[in-house]
C-alpha positions in Angstrom: 44.6 -72.2 107.5 48.2 -71.7 108.6 50.8 -74.1 107.2 51.9 -75.0 110.7 48.3 -75.8 111.6 47.8 -77.9 108.5 50.9 -79.9 109.3 49.7 -80.4 112.9 46.4 -81.7 111.6 48.3 -84.0 109.2 50.3 -85.4 112.0 47.3 -85.9 114.2 45.3 -88.1 111.8 46.2 -91.5 110.5 45.6 -92.5 106.8 46.3 -94.9 104.1 48.6 -93.2 101.6 49.5 -96.2 99.5 46.0 -97.5 98.8 45.6 -99.1 95.4 48.8 -97.4 94.0 49.7 -100.6 92.3 46.5 -100.5 90.2 47.7 -97.6 88.1 51.5 -97.5 88.6 51.9 -97.8 84.8 50.8 -94.1 84.6 54.1 -93.1 86.3 57.5 -92.8 84.7 59.4 -96.1 85.2 56.3 -97.7 86.5 56.2 -95.7 89.7 53.7 -93.0 90.6 54.8 -89.8 92.3 55.8 -89.9 96.0 55.6 -87.5 98.9 59.1 -86.5 99.9 57.6 -85.0 103.1 55.9 -87.9 105.1 54.0 -85.4 107.2 51.8 -84.7 104.1 50.7 -88.4 103.8 47.9 -88.9 106.4 44.4 -88.8 105.0 45.6 -89.3 101.5 44.5 -92.0 99.1 45.5 -92.9 95.5 42.5 -92.8 93.1 43.0 -94.6 89.9 41.0 -93.5 86.8 41.2 -94.9 83.3 43.9 -92.6 82.0 45.2 -90.7 85.1 45.7 -91.1 88.8 45.5 -88.7 91.7 46.7 -88.6 95.3 43.8 -87.0 97.0 44.2 -85.3 100.4 41.2 -85.3 102.8 42.7 -82.4 104.6 43.3 -80.1 101.6 40.1 -81.5 99.9 42.0 -81.6 96.6 44.7 -83.6 94.8 48.3 -83.2 95.9 49.3 -84.6 92.5 47.6 -85.9 89.3 49.7 -88.1 87.0 49.1 -89.1 83.3 51.0 -90.7 80.5 50.4 -89.0 77.2 51.3 -90.6 73.8 50.7 -89.6 70.2 47.6 -91.9 69.7 46.0 -90.5 72.9 46.5 -86.9 72.0 45.3 -87.3 68.4 42.1 -89.0 69.7 41.7 -86.2 72.3 42.0 -83.5 69.7 39.2 -85.1 67.6 36.9 -85.5 70.6 34.5 -82.6 71.5 35.2 -81.3 75.1 32.3 -82.3 77.3 31.8 -83.1 80.9 30.1 -81.9 84.1 31.9 -81.2 87.4 30.8 -83.7 90.2 31.9 -84.8 93.6 34.0 -87.9 93.6 31.8 -90.6 95.1 34.9 -92.8 95.9 35.5 -90.4 98.8 32.9 -90.2 101.6 31.0 -87.0 102.3 32.7 -84.9 104.9 36.1 -85.8 103.4 35.6 -84.5 99.9 34.9 -81.3 98.1 31.4 -80.5 97.0 30.1 -78.4 94.1 28.7 -75.8 96.5 32.2 -75.1 97.8 33.1 -73.4 94.5 29.8 -71.4 94.1 30.5 -67.7 94.3 34.0 -68.4 95.6 35.7 -66.3 92.9 37.7 -69.2 91.7 37.5 -71.5 88.6 37.5 -75.2 89.1 40.9 -75.9 87.7 41.7 -79.3 86.2 45.0 -80.9 87.2 44.9 -83.6 84.6 43.1 -81.7 81.8 40.0 -83.0 80.1 41.5 -81.9 76.8 44.1 -84.7 77.1 41.5 -87.4 77.3 40.7 -89.6 74.2 37.0 -90.1 74.7 33.9 -88.9 76.5 34.1 -91.4 79.3 37.7 -90.5 80.3 36.9 -86.8 79.8 34.1 -87.1 82.3 36.4 -88.7 84.8 38.6 -85.6 84.9 35.6 -83.5 86.0 35.6 -85.2 89.4 36.4 -82.7 92.1 39.2 -85.0 93.3 41.1 -83.8 90.2 40.3 -80.1 90.7 41.8 -77.2 92.7 40.6 -73.5 93.1 42.4 -71.6 90.3 42.1 -68.0 89.4 40.4 -67.4 86.0 43.2 -65.2 84.8 45.6 -68.2 85.1 43.2 -71.1 84.3 41.8 -69.6 81.1 45.0 -68.1 79.7 48.6 -69.2 80.5 47.5 -72.5 82.1 45.4 -73.4 79.1 48.3 -72.5 76.8 50.6 -74.8 78.7 48.2 -77.7 78.4 47.8 -77.1 74.7 51.6 -76.7 74.3 52.3 -80.0 76.0 49.8 -81.8 73.7 51.8 -80.5 70.7 55.0 -81.4 72.4 53.7 -85.0 72.9 53.1 -85.2 69.1 56.8 -84.3 68.5 58.2 -86.4 71.3 56.0 -89.5 70.9 55.2 -89.7 74.6 55.4 -87.6 77.8 54.8 -88.3 81.5 53.1 -85.4 83.0 52.4 -84.7 86.7 50.4 -81.7 87.9 49.6 -80.4 91.4 49.1 -77.4 93.7 51.7 -75.7 95.9 51.1 -73.8 99.2 53.5 -71.0 100.1 52.0 -68.4 102.4 52.0 -67.5 106.0 48.2 -67.9 105.9 46.4 -70.2 103.5 42.9 -69.3 102.2 40.1 -71.8 101.9 36.7 -71.8 100.1 33.3 -73.3 100.9 32.0 -75.2 103.9 34.4 -78.0 103.3 37.4 -75.6 103.5 39.0 -76.5 100.1 42.5 -75.0 100.3 43.5 -72.4 97.8 46.9 -73.1 96.3 49.4 -70.2 95.9 50.7 -71.8 92.8 50.1 -74.7 90.5 52.8 -76.7 88.8 53.2 -79.2 85.9 56.2 -81.5 85.7 57.2 -83.2 82.4 59.5 -86.1 81.6 60.4 -86.9 78.0 61.7 -90.5 77.6 63.1 -89.7 74.1 65.2 -86.8 75.3 65.8 -88.3 78.8 65.1 -84.8 80.2 62.7 -83.3 82.7 61.3 -79.8 83.4 58.6 -78.0 85.4 56.3 -75.1 85.0 55.3 -73.2 88.1 52.5 -70.5 87.8 51.3 -68.1 90.5 47.6 -68.5 91.3 46.9 -64.8 91.4 44.3 -62.4 89.9 46.6 -59.9 88.2 49.2 -61.0 85.7 49.9 -64.5 86.9 53.5 -65.2 86.1 55.0 -68.6 85.3 58.6 -69.8 85.5 60.6 -73.0 84.6 62.3 -74.9 87.4 64.0 -78.3 87.8 62.3 -81.3 89.3 64.8 -81.1 92.2 63.7 -77.6 93.0 60.0 -78.5 92.7 60.5 -81.4 95.2 62.3 -79.0 97.6 59.4 -76.5 97.3 56.4 -78.8 97.4 57.5 -82.1 99.1 56.4 -84.0 96.0 58.8 -86.0 93.8 56.8 -86.5 90.5 59.3 -89.0 89.0 60.8 -91.2 91.8 62.0 -93.9 89.4 64.3 -91.4 87.5 67.9 -90.9 88.5 68.8 -87.7 90.3 70.9 -86.4 87.4 67.8 -86.2 85.2 66.0 -84.1 87.7 68.7 -81.4 88.4 68.2 -79.3 85.3 65.1 -78.1 83.4 64.7 -79.1 79.8 63.7 -76.5 77.1 59.9 -76.2 77.4 57.3 -74.3 75.2 56.9 -70.7 76.3 59.2 -68.6 78.5 61.9 -66.0 78.0 65.4 -66.2 79.4 66.2 -63.6 82.1 69.6 -62.9 83.7 69.9 -61.0 86.9 72.8 -60.0 89.2 72.5 -60.7 92.9 74.6 -59.2 95.7 75.3 -61.1 98.9 77.7 -59.2 101.2 80.7 -58.4 99.0 80.0 -61.0 96.4 78.1 -60.7 93.2 76.5 -63.5 91.3 74.5 -63.8 88.0 71.6 -66.2 87.6 69.8 -67.1 84.5 66.2 -68.3 84.6 63.1 -68.6 82.4 60.0 -66.6 83.0 56.8 -66.1 81.2 
């Protein structure tokens, strides 16, 4: 589906983007869940509150636009001692015809990629909740099973050092033509991202990873840049100054490149992995 067509569909359908957001607002930094900076993405969305995380589900994309959780030391320690179990299942809070089904992923060539990971959950019940397809996007195995899994583990270790982290995860769509899988047309993201806020450091940062088959690369960006790229502000309660630079995150190497524009040269430093 072309992005322009997706936006046209979004504009044509009414929805209820704020449903039950107050039920799980505590999962967001400053008591506020993420918000859509682009109102055209809001139709056919609904907030779904689970025990330890919340998602904004899109009935057009058939997947979450964001998934928010609040990690702390006790939760991560309990998660690390809980065997990973769970079965993928359609989310019955969403009516058939508006939700992803298990068959959509069969022979699609994509993993069912968790946004809030089951490995963050402190017990079997909360683990099982993360296997709902409302918390899942199509993700390449080379990303899901390698760098993405390393990021998830790295953030659990970072939580143990920081005491607590607010983490928001979601898909990004940047292509002239968007692919989709299954009869329900689950959109395939071109990237997936994970935004982090450390209350102790008063800093934020974001991983962005390309959802490709060969050598999926990841980079670090600021929350401000993420919001510009995706239309999602993961931390609306935080002041702008905390969202303009990226904190030091696990993984990544510094790269400096020189760019030429007309007769001017400039050097930029970024982190890639």
